[in-house]
Residue, then its C-alpha position, 0 to 999 in steps of 0.5 A: x499500499x505505501x508503494x502505490x502511495x508514493x507512486x500516486x503522489x510522483x504521478x500527481x506531482x509529475x502532472x502538475x510540474x507542479x512541487x535529531x536523535x539520529x544525526x543526518x546530514x543534508x545537502x543543498x540543492x542547487x541550480x541547474x538546466x533540464x540535462x541530462x549530462x555529467x554537472x557537478x553536485x558540488x560546484x567547487x569539487x566537481x563531484x558528480x557522484x553522490x556517497x549519500x546512503x540511506x541508513x538501513x540498519x539503523x531504519x529496521x533497528x526502530x521502525x515499526x514493523x506494522x507500519x513500516x515506518x520510522x519518524x524522529x525529530x533531529x536536533x535541529x528540529x527537523x522531522x524526518x519520516x522513513x519508510x521502505x518498500x519492494x525495491x528500495x527506500x523513502x524518506x521526507x525531511x521537514x525543515x523547522x519554519x520551512x515552506x518546503x520538505x524534502x523528498x529523497x528515494x533511495x535503491x535497494x542497497x540503500x544508495x541515493x535514487x532521487x532527491x527534490x523539493x515541494x511546497x509543505x506536503x502536496x504543492x510544487x516541486x521548487x528547484x532542481x529534481x536529481x536522479x543518480x544511477x544505482x551505483x551513485x553516479x548523477x544521470x540527470x538534473x530537471x529544473x522545475x523552476x523552468x519556465x515561470x519566470x514568475x518566480x516562487x518568491x514573487x508569488x510568496x510576495x503576492x501573497x503576503x502583500x496583497x492577499x495579507x496572508x500568512x502562508x503557514x498560519x492561513x494554511x495557503x496552497x499553493x501549486x503550479x502548471x505549465x498549462x490549463x484549460x483557456x491558457x496555453x501558459x504556465x500558471x500559478x494556483x493559489x487556494x485558501x480558506x477565507x475572503x478575498x480582499x474585500x469581497x465579504x462572502x467567504x469560502x474557499x477562495x482559488x486565484x490563478x496567476x500568470x506564470x510568466x508576468x504574475x497578472x491575476x487570470x481567475x478569482x473564484x470563491x467555492x461555497x461548501x466542501x465540494x459535491x452536491x450543493x457546492x456553488x461557485x462563484x467567479x469574482x474575476x476572469x480575464x478572457x483568454x485571447 
């Protein structure tokens, strides 16, 4: 079941393009274009291999044998969840006061298979996604920030300054798409429960921004939790050309 859930998560992420009790080391993500040639993991050392490994012995020593998971907190406050499935291991790292969670897949031999960051639990992939061969060689780096020229930092500024929302406190969801019905260009999607600016009617607010220039394309209010009896009111929509 866990492998099925993981596969479902990966399919959702890829369709949207969007998204210490035991001391561990974490690598910072670099910037790179979408290529399949050898590039440095660490620009200073020009390293094109990873030696990062999943601690298999420690995992099986502490993991819950029924749920096949091991959850713990690092000394710096990072919350880690590890799990195993038939052909490898999987781990997530949730950092304190961070908008992003790091996801890592590992081969059955423990070597790192891939790593990427997503916005909170189910948002867009940020920055580079790294993929490695079974012997640790870096084989692919895909830049998920492209082709969004209206950046995540600008989206964050819009949410905080224009919408007057606290992303974490107000549980703001943020995702993106390479294209969307009526729009053949990248878009950002923002959702939260509340009101849209001075509009008196509250509900689930959904806002779509142009991923190239940040222009507001669509604002909707959903009344109800979905299903029968749910109504959606369009507060603004920019007509596509």
